[in-house]
C-alpha positions as CSV (number, residue, x, y, z in Angstrom):
1,M,88.6,-74.0,131.9
2,R,87.8,-73.4,135.5
3,E,84.6,-74.7,136.9
4,I,82.0,-72.7,138.8
5,R,81.7,-73.6,142.5
6,I,77.9,-73.8,142.8
7,Q,77.9,-73.9,146.6
8,D,79.8,-70.6,146.8
9,V,77.6,-69.0,144.2
10,L,74.4,-70.1,146.1
11,I,75.8,-68.9,149.5
12,G,77.2,-65.6,148.2
13,G,74.0,-64.9,146.3
14,S,71.8,-65.7,149.3
15,V,73.9,-63.5,151.6
16,V,73.8,-60.6,149.2
17,A,70.0,-61.1,148.7
18,L,69.4,-61.1,152.5
19,A,71.6,-58.0,153.0
20,L,69.7,-56.2,150.3
21,I,66.3,-57.2,151.8
22,G,67.6,-55.8,155.1
23,I,68.8,-52.6,153.6
24,L,65.9,-51.9,151.3
25,V,62.9,-53.4,153.2
26,I,63.6,-54.3,156.9
27,I,65.5,-51.2,158.0
28,P,63.2,-48.6,156.3
29,S,60.0,-50.4,157.6
30,G,61.3,-51.5,161.0
31,I,63.5,-48.6,162.3
32,V,62.0,-45.2,163.0
33,S,64.5,-42.5,162.4
34,P,64.0,-38.9,163.5
35,G,63.8,-36.3,160.7
36,A,67.0,-34.3,161.4
37,V,70.1,-36.0,162.9
38,E,73.1,-33.8,163.0
39,I,75.6,-36.7,163.2
40,E,74.8,-39.5,160.8
41,A,76.4,-42.1,163.1
42,L,73.8,-41.3,165.8
43,S,70.9,-42.2,163.6
44,P,69.2,-45.4,164.7
45,A,69.4,-46.9,161.1
46,F,73.1,-46.1,160.6
47,W,74.8,-49.0,162.3
48,P,72.4,-51.7,161.0
49,Q,73.0,-50.3,157.5
50,V,76.8,-50.4,158.0
51,V,76.5,-54.1,159.2
52,L,74.3,-55.0,156.3
53,I,76.5,-53.3,153.7
54,G,79.5,-55.2,155.1
55,L,77.5,-58.4,154.9
56,A,76.6,-57.6,151.3
57,I,80.2,-57.0,150.4
58,A,81.3,-60.3,152.1
59,G,78.5,-62.1,150.2
60,G,79.6,-60.4,147.0
61,I,83.2,-61.6,147.5
62,I,82.0,-65.2,148.1
63,L,79.8,-65.0,145.0
64,F,82.7,-63.7,142.9
65,Q,85.0,-66.5,144.2
66,G,82.3,-69.0,143.2
67,F,82.4,-67.8,139.6
68,F,86.2,-67.3,139.5
69,P,87.8,-69.8,141.8
70,S,91.6,-69.7,142.0
71,A,93.7,-72.6,140.7
72,T,94.4,-73.8,144.2
73,D,90.7,-73.8,145.1
74,C,90.0,-76.4,142.4
75,Q,92.8,-78.8,143.5
76,D,92.1,-81.6,146.0
77,D,95.1,-81.4,148.3
78,D,95.8,-82.9,151.7
79,I,95.8,-79.5,153.4
80,S,92.1,-79.2,153.9
81,E,90.2,-78.4,157.1
82,P,88.4,-81.3,158.8
83,T,84.7,-81.2,158.4
84,L,82.5,-81.7,161.4
85,A,79.8,-84.3,161.7
86,L,76.2,-83.0,161.5
87,P,75.4,-83.7,165.2
88,V,78.4,-81.6,166.2
89,V,77.4,-78.7,164.0
90,I,73.9,-78.8,165.4
91,A,75.2,-79.0,168.9
92,K,77.5,-76.0,168.3
93,L,74.6,-74.0,166.8
94,I,72.3,-74.8,169.8
95,I,75.1,-73.7,172.2
96,A,75.8,-70.5,170.3
97,V,72.1,-69.5,170.2
98,T,71.8,-70.3,173.9
99,V,74.8,-68.2,174.7
100,L,73.4,-65.3,172.7
101,F,70.0,-65.5,174.4
102,S,71.8,-65.7,177.8
103,F,73.9,-62.6,176.7
104,Y,70.7,-60.7,175.9
105,Y,69.2,-61.4,179.4
106,A,72.5,-61.0,181.3
107,I,73.0,-57.4,180.0
108,D,70.4,-56.0,182.5
109,Y,71.9,-57.7,185.4
110,V,75.7,-57.6,185.0
111,G,76.0,-54.9,182.3
112,I,77.0,-54.9,178.7
113,V,80.8,-55.0,179.2
114,L,81.0,-58.0,181.5
115,S,78.3,-59.9,179.5
116,S,80.2,-59.2,176.3
117,I,83.5,-60.4,177.7
118,V,82.0,-63.7,178.8
119,T,80.0,-64.2,175.6
120,L,83.1,-63.5,173.4
121,I,85.2,-66.0,175.3
122,I,82.6,-68.7,175.0
123,L,81.9,-68.1,171.3
124,M,85.6,-67.9,170.5
125,L,86.2,-71.2,172.3
126,L,83.2,-72.7,170.5
127,G,84.7,-71.5,167.2
128,G,88.0,-73.3,167.9
129,E,90.2,-70.5,169.2
130,R,92.6,-71.9,171.9
131,R,95.3,-69.2,172.2
132,P,94.7,-67.8,175.7
133,I,96.4,-64.4,175.0
134,L,94.4,-63.8,171.9
135,L,91.2,-64.9,173.7
136,S,91.8,-62.5,176.6
137,L,92.9,-59.6,174.5
138,V,89.9,-59.7,172.1
139,A,87.4,-60.5,174.8
140,V,88.4,-57.7,177.0
141,I,89.7,-54.9,174.7
142,L,86.8,-55.1,172.1
143,P,83.9,-54.6,174.6
144,V,85.8,-51.9,176.6
145,L,86.6,-49.9,173.5
146,L,83.1,-50.2,172.2
147,F,81.8,-49.2,175.6
148,Y,84.0,-46.1,175.6
149,F,83.1,-45.2,172.1
150,F,79.3,-45.4,172.6
151,T,79.4,-43.8,176.0
152,Y,81.9,-40.9,175.5
153,V,82.0,-40.3,171.7
154,A,78.4,-41.2,170.5
155,N,76.8,-40.2,173.9
156,V,74.7,-43.4,173.9
157,P,74.2,-44.7,177.4
158,L,74.8,-48.4,177.8
159,P,73.5,-50.7,180.6
160,L,76.0,-51.2,183.3
161,G,74.0,-53.7,185.4
162,L,75.7,-54.2,188.8
163,F,78.2,-51.4,188.1
164,E,75.5,-48.8,187.7
165,S,76.1,-45.9,190.1
């Protein structure tokens, strides 16, 4: 008989609950949507709902894996990821939050694209990514593609900071 992984059940259930609270309570009460929007993707509530639905799905997967762990999940093998000490985890969390606040304030000065590139590089390095080609491609291509999508497809102006002209 397989055992239930309590930690996965608690994490998955918490993530699903938070996503549902966001979808059912926070978005309806916190985002004002105009009555008639021709294109649903341009509604102010659309993208937060998409993110929260994705979060709920991810939480549901973790919850499901907690109830039905695979045979390899239950084995103690030598191929496990190293765990970080609590001070390292706290330091990484503080750095990540600082980087995100810096990103928020830098957008007005240097624009969303350049701020996103720098932020992605720092966060990916913080997360352990060390392949320079992957770092460069993701950090440059993702913000540029999102910029072009929102600017030219969704017609949503984004701050350009220094590059505004």
